[in-house]
N, C-alpha and C positions, 0 to 999 in steps of 0.2 A: 555476279556474272563477273567474269573475267575478261580484258580488254585483247589481252592477246592470248595464246597458248604454244605450245612448243606441238610441235608436227613429230617428235621424236624422242623420247627420254635419254638423257646419257650423254647428253651432246655436250661436249668440252672441248675448251682452247687448251692445245700441248703448250707443255714450254718453250718447245721450241721456234713456235707462231706469235711468241708474247713477244710484243714490242715496246723493246726497255729505252730511252734515252739516254744516249751516249754521255760518259760523261766528261764533266769539262765545256759542254755545251752551254751551260748557261751558268752565269755569276752575281750574288747578288749583293750588293753595298752595303758595307760594313757599317755604315750609317744611317742612310734613309728607309735600307730594306727594299730598295728597289730592284728589280729584275731584270739584269740585260742578256743578251745573246754575247756570247763571251768574245766577239768577233769585233763586237762593236763598242765593245768597252776597251778592245785595243787598239781603234782604232782611235778611242777620243782620250788617249795617252793612260790607259785604266785610270781616267777621272769620270766619278759619276755627275751627268748633262744635267741632272736632280737639284744635286745639294753642292755639287761641286763640289764632296769628297775626294783627295788625293788618296787611292788604295795603298798600298803599300809595296812594291814592286824590288827585285833585285838585281845585280849586276847586270845578267845578259839585257834585261828590258833600259837599263840606261843608255847603257853600250849602243842598243838597238836606233835610240831619237839621238843618242846626240854625234854619232858617226856617221861621216857619209856612208849612204848605201846600207847603212847596218852593218860596214867592213871592219875589220878589228883586225890585231894580232895580239893574242892574248901570252903576256908574259911574266915569266916562272909560276907556269902555271901546275908544276909538280912537286912546290916547296910545302912538306907536312907538318903539323906538332910533332916534337919529342916529348917525353914525359921525364923531364929532368929530375924532378921531385919525386915519382912514385905516387901521385895522388892517387887518392880515394876515398869516396863519402860514400852516397849508396851503391857506386860501381866505379870502377877505374876507370879515371882517367882515359887512360888508351881508349875503351870499350865506348866510350864516350865518344870520342873524336872517330871513329869507326861507325858509331852508330848514324852521326850526324852527318859521313860521306856516304855512307850508304842512301840513306835518305834522299838529301839534298843533291847527291852526285857533284858536288862540291871538294874540294882538296882541305878548307880553310874558308874562314869569312871576311875573307875580300877574295878580289880579283882586281888585276893589272892588266893594263890593257893601250895599243897606241895605235891610234888611225888617223884622219883627218876629218877636220870639223872647217867646214867652208873652205876648204879645198890646203887647209892648212894643218902640220904637223900639230895631235894634240896627244895627251897621255891621262891617264883616268886612270885613279884606284876607288873602284865602287865596294864598297861593304854591303853583304849578304848575311839580314836579321835573322835567317831561317836558319842559320850555323851557328848552335851557343847562342842565340841574341845577337848574334855581331859581335862577339867580345874581343877585343883586342889581346892577343897573344903575342908571342915571339914572331909567329911566322908573317902576322900581320905588317909588325914593326918593318922586319926585313925586306916584305915585298913593295911595302911604301918605300924606304930607302932605296930599294933599286931602280924602282919605279923613278923617283927622281934623279937618278944617277942617270938614265934612259932620256929624260926630259933635258938633263944638262947637255947630254950627248947629242942631242938632236936641237938645241936652241929652240925650244918648244916650251910653249904654258904645259901646266900642269896644275891639275883639279881632284880633290878628295871628294868623295859621294860619301858622307856619311850616316850611320845610321845601327845604333849601337848601346846596348847595354851597358858596356862602360868593361873594366878591365876583367880579365878573367882569370875569375879567384884559383882557379887549377895550376895556374904558373904562377901566383904571387909575385913577390919581390921583381921578378921578370918581366912577369907581363907588363908590371910599373916602370921600366926603365924603356919603354917602347918610349914612353911619350916625350924622354926626353931626347929618346934616337933621334924619333921622326923632326923633333922641335929641328934636331941640331941640322937634318939635313935640308929641314927647308932654308937655314941660314946659308948653305951651299948654294940654294937656287936662288936667294936674294942674292947670292954675291955676283952671279952669274948674271942678274937684270934679269930674271925672267919670270913671269909672274905664276901666281901661287891662288886659285880658284877654289875658296870652302862653301861647299854648298849641302848644308846641312836637313837630311828630312825625316822624317819621325820613325823611331822617338832617335836623338842622339843628346845621349846622357855619361854622365861619371867622368871617369881618367878625358877619354875621348874629346867631351867639350872643355874642360878642364886644362886641353894641351892643345893640338894641333890642329882643332875642329874649329880653332876660334883665330887663329895667327893669319886667315886667310888677307891676301893685297884684298880682295873683294869679298866679305863673305855673303852669302844669299841659300835661303830658305826657302821652303815649300810652304805655302797655306796650311794653317791648324798644325804646325809639327812640334811635338813635343820639343822643348831644348830644353838643358839643367843640368845640373851634376847631380845632386838627389833628388828624385820624384816629389810630388805635392805631397804625399801623403806624409812620406819622413818629414819634411820642412815644417805640417800644417802640427806634427805629433810633437815635434822640438823646439817649435815656437808658442804652442799652446795658443796658436788663433786661426781663424775662417783666412784664408788667402782672397786677393782682388778676384772677379771675371775674368777668366782667361790665363791665369797664371802661368808662365810658363811655355804660351804656345809663341810659336815664330813672332803675330803679331803684338803682342804684349814686347818678346824682347826687342822686338823694331825699332818699336815708342822707345823704349830703355835708353837706346843706342848701342845695341853690339852688332845688328845687322847692317846691310847696306839698304838692301831692297829685298823683298819676297816676287816670286813668281811663280807665275801657273803654270804646272806642267808640259801645257801644250802651246808657250811661248817660249820653253826651256833653251833650246838652239839658240833661235834668234837672237835671245837676248845676252846670252852669252857670248858671243860672234861678236854684238854689236859692244861691248865692253871690254872683251878684249881687245879691239882696233885703239882704244883710249891707250893702251901699252907701247902699240906699234907706232902712234904717231910722235 
């Protein structure tokens, strides 16, 4: 005997009447898999309040966190990569760049901006890992160089937020030249007695780590960020032995003297403002 019985047969719910959850309403922590409302995760600076995992975020999110009221002026926004080597692997380099631009809405793997941090002028160059792995090409070097020029002109501090897989292979030697170019421009910043803050986030690897990411007057990082030249798997296979726990994570790098401190994202702006006071005193 059935407990329930349809009074009418053929009753169905139309497609138009079905309620669907809007995309982007919920986010899952990539570490502990806890599900959050997107707004709640954003209010907590994209940090999981269960396991303290810092989700990867892009340049705009960092600008919103650091600049007063989230207001800033983007610098050299229209610079895009050329293809001097006519590079082609599984697809043409020009096609790969165009696809990344359409997917991310960015012109390249870095954005530079000027705004206020606690009422003081501040210039930031922030990388976007979503654009070809945050790879360093000619545009990245040029945009950082021009941002440093802006910092010198405005007599204000300069910060690079690194999140990169390293040099962009599609530009070969031209990509590697950016290591020296940016390092030289940072020398000009130092000559003008202006501070450079290097902020390393997950992941910071390859030529970026081997050059300007480690040249800060203050080198800081987010918790549990991968900071390396070659990744752990490559190192393990090269030396043929197991690696220590937490090898190449920011805590390991701090312990071995390559960082000044690790800062959690909710305290980033306050800690950064305090650090910059020491340069003005």
